[in-house]
C-alpha positions as CSV (number, residue, x, y, z in Angstrom):
1,X,0.0,0.0,0.0
2,X,0.9,3.7,-0.4
3,X,0.4,5.3,3.0
4,X,0.3,8.9,3.8
5,X,1.6,9.9,7.3
6,X,-0.2,12.8,8.7
7,X,1.8,14.1,11.7
8,X,5.5,13.3,11.2
9,X,6.7,13.5,14.8
10,X,8.1,10.7,16.9
11,X,4.9,8.5,16.3
12,X,4.9,9.3,12.6
13,X,8.5,8.3,12.1
14,X,7.8,5.0,14.1
15,X,4.8,4.3,11.8
16,X,6.9,5.0,8.8
17,X,9.6,2.4,10.0
18,X,7.0,-0.3,10.6
19,X,5.1,0.5,7.4
20,X,8.3,0.0,5.3
21,X,9.3,-3.1,7.2
22,X,5.8,-4.5,6.2
23,X,6.4,-3.8,2.5
24,X,4.4,-0.7,2.2
25,X,5.7,2.7,0.7
26,X,5.1,6.3,2.0
27,X,3.3,8.6,-0.5
28,X,3.3,11.7,1.7
29,X,4.8,12.9,4.9
30,X,2.7,15.8,6.3
31,X,4.0,17.7,9.4
32,X,3.0,20.9,11.1
33,X,4.9,22.7,8.3
34,X,2.2,21.4,5.9
35,X,-0.7,22.9,7.9
36,X,-3.7,23.3,5.7
37,X,-2.8,20.5,3.2
38,X,-5.3,19.9,0.4
39,X,-6.6,16.9,-1.5
40,X,-3.5,17.2,-3.9
41,X,-1.2,16.2,-1.1
42,X,-2.8,12.8,-1.0
43,X,-2.3,11.9,-4.6
44,X,-1.3,8.4,-5.2
45,X,-2.3,7.3,-1.6
46,X,-4.2,4.3,-0.6
47,X,-4.6,5.0,3.1
48,X,-3.7,7.8,5.5
49,X,-2.6,7.4,9.1
50,X,-3.2,10.7,11.3
51,X,-1.5,11.4,14.6
52,X,-1.6,15.1,15.1
53,X,-3.4,17.4,17.6
54,X,-7.0,17.6,18.5
55,X,-7.5,21.1,16.8
56,X,-6.1,19.7,13.6
57,X,-7.6,16.3,13.4
58,X,-11.1,17.0,12.2
59,X,-10.0,19.1,9.2
60,X,-7.4,16.4,8.4
61,X,-10.1,13.8,8.5
62,X,-12.4,15.8,6.1
63,X,-9.6,16.4,3.6
64,X,-9.0,12.7,3.5
65,X,-12.7,12.0,3.2
66,X,-13.1,14.5,0.3
67,X,-10.0,12.7,-1.3
68,X,-11.7,9.3,-0.9
69,X,-8.6,8.3,1.0
70,X,-9.4,6.0,3.9
71,X,-7.9,7.4,7.1
72,X,-6.7,5.9,10.4
73,X,-6.9,8.3,13.2
74,X,-4.9,8.0,16.4
75,X,-5.5,11.6,17.6
76,X,-7.7,12.0,20.6
77,X,-9.5,14.9,22.1
78,X,-11.8,15.6,19.0
79,X,-14.7,13.2,19.8
80,X,-17.2,15.9,20.6
81,X,-17.3,16.4,16.9
82,X,-17.6,12.8,16.1
83,X,-21.2,12.9,14.7
84,X,-20.4,15.6,12.2
85,X,-17.2,13.8,11.1
86,X,-19.0,10.5,10.7
87,X,-21.7,12.2,8.6
88,X,-18.9,13.7,6.5
89,X,-17.4,10.2,6.0
90,X,-20.7,8.9,4.9
91,X,-21.5,11.7,2.7
92,X,-18.2,11.1,0.7
93,X,-18.6,7.3,0.8
94,X,-15.1,7.2,2.5
95,X,-13.7,5.3,5.5
96,X,-12.5,6.1,9.0
97,X,-10.8,3.9,11.5
98,X,-10.8,5.6,14.9
99,X,-9.3,4.5,18.2
100,X,-8.2,6.0,21.4
101,X,-5.4,3.5,21.6
102,X,-4.0,1.2,18.8
103,X,-2.0,-1.0,21.1
104,X,-3.0,-4.7,21.0
105,X,-2.1,-4.9,24.8
106,X,-4.3,-1.9,25.7
107,X,-7.3,-3.3,23.9
108,X,-6.8,-6.6,25.8
109,X,-6.5,-4.6,29.0
110,X,-9.9,-3.0,28.2
111,X,-11.5,-6.4,27.6
112,X,-10.2,-7.8,30.9
113,X,-11.2,-4.5,32.7
114,X,-14.8,-5.0,31.5
115,X,-14.8,-8.6,32.8
116,X,-13.4,-7.4,36.2
117,X,-15.8,-4.5,36.5
118,X,-18.7,-6.8,35.8
119,X,-17.5,-9.1,38.8
120,X,-16.8,-6.0,41.1
121,X,-20.4,-4.6,40.5
122,X,-21.6,-7.1,43.2
123,X,-19.0,-5.8,45.8
124,X,-19.8,-2.2,46.8
125,X,-17.0,-2.2,49.5
126,X,-14.5,-1.7,46.7
127,X,-14.2,1.8,45.4
128,X,-12.7,2.0,41.9
129,X,-10.4,4.8,40.6
130,X,-7.7,5.2,37.9
131,X,-4.2,6.7,37.4
132,X,-2.7,7.5,34.1
133,X,0.9,8.8,33.3
134,X,2.0,10.2,29.9
135,X,4.8,12.3,28.5
136,X,4.8,16.0,29.1
137,X,4.1,16.7,25.4
138,X,0.7,15.0,25.7
139,X,-1.9,17.9,25.6
140,X,-5.0,16.3,26.6
141,X,-5.8,15.1,30.0
142,X,-7.0,12.6,31.0
143,X,-5.8,10.6,27.9
144,X,-8.3,9.1,25.5
145,X,-7.2,5.7,26.7
146,X,-8.0,6.7,30.2
147,X,-11.5,7.9,29.3
148,X,-12.2,4.9,27.3
149,X,-11.1,2.7,30.2
150,X,-13.4,4.8,32.5
151,X,-16.4,4.5,30.2
152,X,-16.0,0.7,29.9
153,X,-15.8,0.3,33.7
154,X,-18.8,2.7,34.3
155,X,-20.9,0.7,31.8
156,X,-20.5,-2.4,34.0
157,X,-20.6,-0.9,37.5
158,X,-24.0,0.5,38.4
159,X,-22.7,2.6,41.3
160,X,-20.5,4.7,39.0
161,X,-22.4,7.1,36.8
162,X,-19.5,9.3,35.3
163,X,-15.7,10.1,35.7
164,X,-13.9,13.1,37.1
165,X,-10.4,14.4,36.6
166,X,-8.0,14.8,39.6
167,X,-10.5,16.7,42.0
168,X,-12.4,15.5,45.0
169,X,-15.1,13.3,43.8
170,X,-18.6,12.1,44.7
171,X,-19.2,8.4,45.4
172,X,-20.9,8.0,41.9
173,X,-17.8,9.5,40.2
174,X,-14.9,7.5,39.0
175,X,-11.8,9.6,39.8
176,X,-9.0,9.8,37.3
177,X,-5.6,11.0,38.3
178,X,-3.6,12.3,35.4
179,X,0.2,12.8,35.6
180,X,2.7,14.2,33.0
181,X,6.3,13.2,33.3
182,X,9.2,13.5,30.8
183,X,9.9,10.7,28.3
184,X,7.3,8.1,29.3
185,X,5.3,6.2,26.7
186,X,2.2,5.7,28.8
187,X,0.8,3.8,31.9
188,X,-2.8,3.1,32.9
189,X,-3.7,1.5,36.2
190,X,-7.2,0.7,37.7
191,X,-7.5,0.2,41.4
192,X,-10.3,-1.5,43.4
193,X,-9.7,-0.5,47.1
194,X,-11.6,-1.7,50.2
195,X,-10.7,-1.2,54.0
196,X,-9.4,-4.9,53.8
197,X,-7.4,-5.1,50.5
198,X,-6.8,-3.8,47.0
199,X,-6.9,-5.2,43.5
200,X,-5.2,-3.4,40.6
201,X,-4.9,-4.1,36.9
202,X,-2.2,-2.2,34.9
203,X,-1.0,-1.8,31.4
204,X,2.5,-0.1,30.9
205,X,3.8,0.7,27.4
206,X,7.5,0.1,26.9
207,X,7.8,2.0,23.6
208,X,5.7,3.7,20.9
209,X,6.1,0.6,18.7
210,X,2.9,-1.2,19.9
211,X,0.8,1.9,19.0
212,X,2.5,2.3,15.7
213,X,2.2,-1.3,14.7
214,X,-1.6,-1.2,15.6
215,X,-2.1,1.8,13.3
216,X,-0.4,0.0,10.4
217,X,-2.4,-3.1,10.9
218,X,-5.6,-0.9,11.0
219,X,-4.5,0.7,7.7
220,X,-4.1,-2.7,6.1
221,X,-7.5,-3.6,7.4
222,X,-9.1,-0.3,6.1
223,X,-7.7,-0.4,2.7
224,X,-10.5,-0.5,0.0
225,X,-13.2,-0.3,2.6
226,X,-15.9,2.3,3.2
227,X,-17.7,3.2,6.6
228,X,-16.7,3.5,10.3
229,X,-14.4,0.9,12.1
230,X,-12.7,0.5,15.4
231,X,-10.2,-1.9,17.1
232,X,-13.2,-4.2,17.9
233,X,-13.5,-4.8,14.2
234,X,-9.8,-5.3,13.7
235,X,-9.4,-7.8,16.7
236,X,-12.9,-9.4,16.2
237,X,-13.8,-8.8,19.8
């Protein structure tokens, strides 16, 4: 495949490396210096992979859609515009693969979290909360991965209705503590605590390679498709 990389930072370069290892070619490398690129930049492109910033993602997706180029999007923080973006994809008969995290391990972590949360729903003595740690360059907090984790837990535990970032929380709120530290790929940990003991479930990334590999696998999956897809479709969960 001919892959356009939108967002040529550390993640973009890792995506390029894996894509080339898997026999693909790079049709375009679009960084912040290419802000406001148009459909011409995507000529001779089969699939685009987008890892930029929340304020850029929606316009980037729309340019891909108008170009009839399927796009894999790893940027988070834009989901408040998801309905309009999905309508744009449908209108242009294009394709979007979206995920808050492309790591295979994280998606398995989510699946196990759902199973554990279903069990813990019967044990109100345990309060559940979360901690996430990311590099200082990550602009959104909590991370998209943390939000997705929280939403999956809330869907299985009746006593939790929503999540809250860092502040003092009410019993029906799942507290998320977000930390930003230099040069860390990302850690997410869920805690169930009672007066007697604690249970925790943790995912710790060792490098960006897992996220990059997942995005390339998503691009391979998305090629020649139309519509909306997620990691559940790729992993057949």
